[in-house]
C-alpha positions as CSV (number, residue, x, y, z in Angstrom):
1,M,9.5,33.1,-130.3
2,P,12.6,31.3,-131.5
3,E,13.0,30.3,-135.1
4,N,14.2,26.8,-135.9
5,F,15.7,24.7,-133.2
6,P,17.7,26.7,-130.6
7,M,20.6,24.9,-128.8
8,H,18.9,23.7,-125.7
9,G,21.4,24.9,-123.1
10,G,19.1,23.8,-120.3
11,R,21.8,23.2,-117.7
12,R,23.6,26.5,-118.6
13,R,20.4,28.5,-118.1
14,F,19.1,26.5,-115.2
15,F,20.6,28.1,-112.1
16,A,20.1,31.6,-113.6
17,A,16.4,30.8,-113.7
18,A,16.5,29.5,-110.1
19,C,18.2,32.6,-108.8
20,G,15.7,34.8,-110.7
21,A,12.6,33.2,-109.2
22,M,12.8,33.9,-105.5
23,A,9.3,35.2,-105.0
24,L,6.6,32.5,-105.1
25,P,3.1,34.1,-105.4
26,A,0.6,31.4,-104.8
27,L,-2.4,30.9,-107.1
28,V,-4.6,29.7,-104.2
29,R,-3.9,29.8,-100.4
30,R,-5.9,28.4,-97.6
31,A,-5.0,28.1,-94.0
32,G,-4.3,24.6,-92.7
33,A,-4.1,23.5,-89.1
34,G,-1.0,25.7,-88.3
35,S,1.4,23.4,-90.0
36,A,4.0,24.4,-92.5
37,P,2.6,25.0,-96.0
38,I,3.2,22.7,-98.9
39,R,4.4,24.6,-101.9
40,F,3.2,22.6,-105.0
41,G,4.4,23.6,-108.4
42,L,2.4,23.3,-111.6
43,T,3.8,23.5,-115.1
44,P,1.9,25.3,-117.9
45,V,-0.1,22.3,-119.2
46,F,-3.6,22.9,-120.5
47,L,-5.5,22.1,-117.3
48,T,-3.8,24.6,-115.1
49,N,-6.0,27.5,-116.4
50,D,-9.1,25.7,-115.1
51,L,-9.8,27.6,-111.9
52,E,-12.5,25.1,-110.7
53,L,-10.0,22.3,-111.1
54,L,-7.2,24.2,-109.3
55,N,-9.5,25.1,-106.4
56,S,-10.7,21.5,-106.0
57,L,-7.1,20.2,-106.2
58,Q,-6.0,22.7,-103.6
59,R,-8.9,21.8,-101.3
60,Y,-8.4,18.1,-101.6
61,L,-4.6,18.3,-101.0
62,S,-5.0,20.6,-98.0
63,S,-7.6,18.3,-96.4
64,A,-5.8,15.1,-97.2
65,T,-2.4,16.2,-96.0
66,G,-3.4,18.5,-93.1
67,H,-1.2,21.3,-94.5
68,E,-1.9,24.6,-96.1
69,V,-1.2,24.1,-99.8
70,E,0.1,26.8,-102.1
71,L,-0.3,26.1,-105.8
72,V,2.5,27.9,-107.7
73,R,2.4,28.4,-111.4
74,R,5.2,29.3,-113.8
75,R,5.3,29.8,-117.5
76,T,8.0,27.2,-118.4
77,Y,9.1,23.8,-117.3
78,Q,12.6,25.2,-116.6
79,E,11.3,27.7,-114.1
80,V,9.4,25.1,-112.1
81,T,12.2,22.6,-112.2
82,A,14.7,25.3,-111.0
83,L,12.4,26.2,-108.1
84,L,12.0,22.5,-107.2
85,I,15.7,21.7,-107.1
86,S,16.5,24.9,-105.2
87,R,13.9,23.8,-102.6
88,Q,11.7,26.8,-103.2
89,L,9.0,24.3,-103.9
90,D,8.3,21.2,-101.9
91,A,7.0,19.2,-104.9
92,A,5.9,19.8,-108.5
93,W,4.1,18.2,-111.3
94,I,6.8,18.2,-113.9
95,C,7.6,16.5,-117.2
96,G,9.5,13.3,-117.7
97,Y,12.3,15.1,-119.7
98,P,13.4,17.4,-116.9
99,Y,13.0,14.6,-114.4
100,V,15.4,12.5,-116.4
101,Q,17.8,15.4,-116.9
102,Y,18.0,16.0,-113.1
103,R,17.4,12.5,-111.9
104,E,20.2,12.7,-109.4
105,Q,18.7,15.7,-107.7
106,L,15.0,14.7,-107.8
107,R,12.9,11.9,-106.4
108,L,9.5,10.7,-107.5
109,V,6.5,11.3,-105.3
110,A,3.8,9.7,-107.4
111,V,3.1,9.0,-111.1
112,P,-0.3,9.6,-112.7
113,V,-2.2,6.6,-114.1
114,W,-4.1,7.2,-117.3
115,N,-6.1,4.4,-119.1
116,G,-4.7,1.9,-116.6
117,K,-1.0,2.7,-117.1
118,P,1.5,5.3,-116.0
119,L,2.2,6.0,-119.6
120,Y,1.3,8.4,-122.5
121,Q,2.4,9.2,-126.0
122,S,3.7,12.2,-128.0
123,Y,1.6,13.1,-131.0
124,L,2.9,14.7,-134.1
125,I,-0.2,16.5,-135.4
126,V,-1.1,18.2,-138.7
127,G,-4.2,19.8,-140.1
128,A,-7.1,17.4,-140.3
129,D,-7.3,17.4,-144.1
130,R,-3.6,17.3,-144.8
131,Q,-2.5,14.1,-146.6
132,V,0.9,13.3,-145.1
133,T,2.0,10.2,-143.4
134,D,5.7,10.6,-142.6
135,I,7.8,13.3,-140.9
136,G,9.9,13.6,-144.1
137,Q,6.9,15.2,-145.7
138,L,6.9,18.0,-143.2
139,A,10.0,19.6,-144.6
140,G,9.5,23.4,-144.9
141,D,6.7,23.5,-142.4
142,I,6.2,26.1,-139.7
143,H,6.2,23.8,-136.7
144,A,4.8,24.4,-133.2
145,F,6.5,23.0,-130.1
146,S,5.2,23.3,-126.6
147,D,8.4,23.8,-124.5
148,P,12.1,23.1,-125.0
149,D,12.0,21.0,-121.8
150,S,8.9,19.0,-122.8
151,N,9.2,15.3,-123.6
152,S,6.1,15.0,-125.8
153,G,6.2,18.6,-127.0
154,Y,9.9,18.7,-128.1
155,L,12.2,15.8,-127.2
156,V,10.4,13.0,-129.0
157,T,10.2,14.9,-132.3
158,R,13.8,16.0,-131.9
159,A,15.0,12.5,-131.3
160,L,12.9,11.2,-134.3
161,M,14.6,13.8,-136.6
162,H,18.0,12.8,-135.3
163,S,17.4,9.2,-136.0
164,R,16.4,10.1,-139.6
165,G,19.5,12.2,-140.1
166,L,17.4,15.4,-140.5
167,D,19.1,18.7,-139.8
168,P,17.0,20.6,-137.3
169,E,18.4,23.9,-138.4
170,V,17.1,23.7,-141.9
171,F,14.3,21.0,-141.9
172,F,11.5,23.3,-140.8
173,R,11.1,26.7,-142.3
174,K,10.4,28.1,-138.9
175,S,9.6,26.7,-135.4
176,F,8.3,28.3,-132.3
177,F,7.3,27.4,-128.7
178,T,3.8,28.0,-127.5
179,Y,4.5,27.1,-123.8
180,A,1.2,25.2,-123.6
181,H,0.1,22.0,-125.3
182,R,-3.4,23.4,-125.9
183,D,-1.8,26.3,-127.8
184,V,0.1,23.9,-130.0
185,I,-3.2,22.4,-131.0
186,R,-4.7,25.9,-131.5
187,A,-1.8,26.9,-133.7
188,V,-2.2,23.9,-136.0
189,A,-6.0,24.2,-136.0
190,A,-5.8,27.9,-137.0
191,G,-3.1,27.3,-139.7
192,L,-0.5,29.4,-137.8
193,A,1.6,26.2,-137.9
194,Q,1.4,23.4,-140.4
195,S,2.4,20.8,-137.8
196,G,3.0,20.5,-134.1
197,S,4.4,18.3,-131.3
198,V,2.0,17.8,-128.5
199,D,1.1,15.7,-125.5
200,G,-1.2,12.8,-126.6
201,Y,-3.0,12.9,-123.3
202,V,-3.8,16.6,-123.8
203,W,-5.0,16.0,-127.3
204,E,-7.2,13.1,-126.3
205,V,-8.8,15.0,-123.3
206,L,-9.4,18.1,-125.4
207,Q,-11.0,15.9,-128.1
208,D,-13.8,15.4,-125.5
209,S,-13.8,18.9,-124.0
210,E,-13.1,21.0,-127.1
211,P,-14.1,18.8,-130.1
212,D,-14.5,21.8,-132.5
213,L,-10.9,22.8,-131.9
214,V,-9.3,19.3,-131.9
215,S,-11.3,18.1,-135.0
216,R,-9.3,20.6,-137.1
217,T,-6.2,18.5,-136.4
218,R,-5.2,14.9,-136.5
219,P,-2.3,12.8,-135.2
220,M,0.0,12.0,-138.1
221,R,2.3,9.9,-135.8
222,K,2.0,8.6,-132.3
223,S,5.2,7.7,-130.4
224,E,5.8,4.7,-128.3
225,F,4.4,4.8,-124.8
226,L,6.6,6.8,-122.3
227,G,6.5,7.7,-118.6
228,F,3.6,10.0,-117.8
229,P,4.6,13.5,-116.4
230,P,5.3,12.7,-112.7
231,I,5.0,14.5,-109.3
232,A,8.6,15.0,-108.0
233,T,10.4,16.5,-105.1
234,S,14.0,17.4,-104.5
235,E,16.4,14.8,-103.1
236,A,16.8,16.9,-100.0
237,L,13.1,16.8,-99.1
238,A,12.3,13.2,-100.3
239,G,12.4,11.7,-96.8
240,S,10.4,14.4,-95.0
241,G,7.0,13.9,-93.4
242,T,5.5,16.6,-95.6
243,I,6.4,14.7,-98.8
244,A,5.2,11.4,-97.2
245,A,1.8,13.1,-96.5
246,L,1.6,14.4,-100.0
247,S,2.5,11.1,-101.5
248,Q,-0.2,9.3,-99.5
249,A,-2.8,12.0,-100.4
250,L,-2.1,11.5,-104.1
251,R,-2.2,7.7,-104.0
252,K,-5.4,7.7,-102.0
253,M,-7.2,10.3,-104.1
254,A,-9.5,7.8,-105.7
255,D,-10.8,6.8,-102.3
256,D,-12.1,10.3,-101.5
257,P,-15.2,11.9,-102.9
258,L,-13.5,15.2,-103.6
259,G,-10.4,13.4,-104.8
260,R,-12.6,11.5,-107.3
261,E,-14.0,14.8,-108.6
262,V,-10.5,16.0,-109.2
263,L,-9.5,12.8,-111.0
264,A,-12.6,13.1,-113.1
265,M,-11.7,16.6,-114.2
266,L,-8.1,15.4,-114.9
267,R,-9.5,12.3,-116.8
268,L,-7.0,10.3,-114.7
269,D,-7.5,6.9,-113.0
270,G,-5.4,7.9,-110.0
271,F,-1.8,8.2,-108.9
272,G,0.4,5.2,-108.5
273,E,3.6,4.2,-106.6
274,P,6.7,5.8,-108.0
275,D,8.5,3.5,-110.6
276,D,11.6,5.1,-111.9
277,S,11.9,2.5,-114.7
278,V,8.9,3.9,-116.6
279,F,11.2,6.9,-117.6
280,D,13.9,4.7,-119.1
281,G,12.5,5.3,-122.6
282,I,12.8,9.1,-122.2
283,A,16.3,8.6,-120.8
284,A,17.3,6.7,-123.9
285,K,16.2,9.6,-126.1
286,V,18.2,12.0,-123.9
287,A,21.2,9.8,-124.2
288,M,20.9,9.6,-127.9
289,L,20.8,13.4,-128.2
290,R,23.5,14.0,-125.6
291,G,25.9,16.7,-127.0
292,V,23.3,17.8,-129.6
293,L,20.7,19.6,-127.4
């Protein structure tokens, strides 16, 4: 695990990741009606280890699109985004940060709606009993991030530090990436990290499903509302019938009994029409840090 903040170098490493990820083992495969399969990528967010959810999602998408659906998992956001842009995936549920980074090469398919809006927040969490109220009080911490390409689990905190003139190389005693939001919470709850950067949606959902874990942490700071991690496809595939079928299936999920079960497990209201402007707040942070990350 990297100590302190590494130079991001996402674009420099990007195509190496794409070339090194040629095989796409599917998590779940079911035959459709003889049509081409839809390869749907999932990033390592906390819900992707729920096999019941994955099975239900695959069954719903297969039924609603009329295509065999292959759910493809990778450990990092970078790997999934590389596969998406290189057309080794048809679509993927990615984060707003890589979407903004590769906006010219990607197109939105649908954006999740949570609590009535296509928005969420980044939480800066600490131990439940820790009496701190400002990021300046976290100097010398061991800090847990989720992924270097995560908006809520890295970019938001990094931008906040930059705005305060804090030197990322020396501010934290050590930092590391867990590559899962749930594991950021676990690290802080267990005292392996004194603070962490995490997806607020994940924290809130786990507060209901794993209250004993989440109760050992608390949000010290909540960011402004930002665009919820979207479903995206490559520019080359955006006009295809396959992507149109997938987009319709996602947007009509709340109208289907199985779809409603999936949404209940995800704690989402549904999926809405793509609106690129909801990612402008993330884009502003990327612009602020251009040349730094």
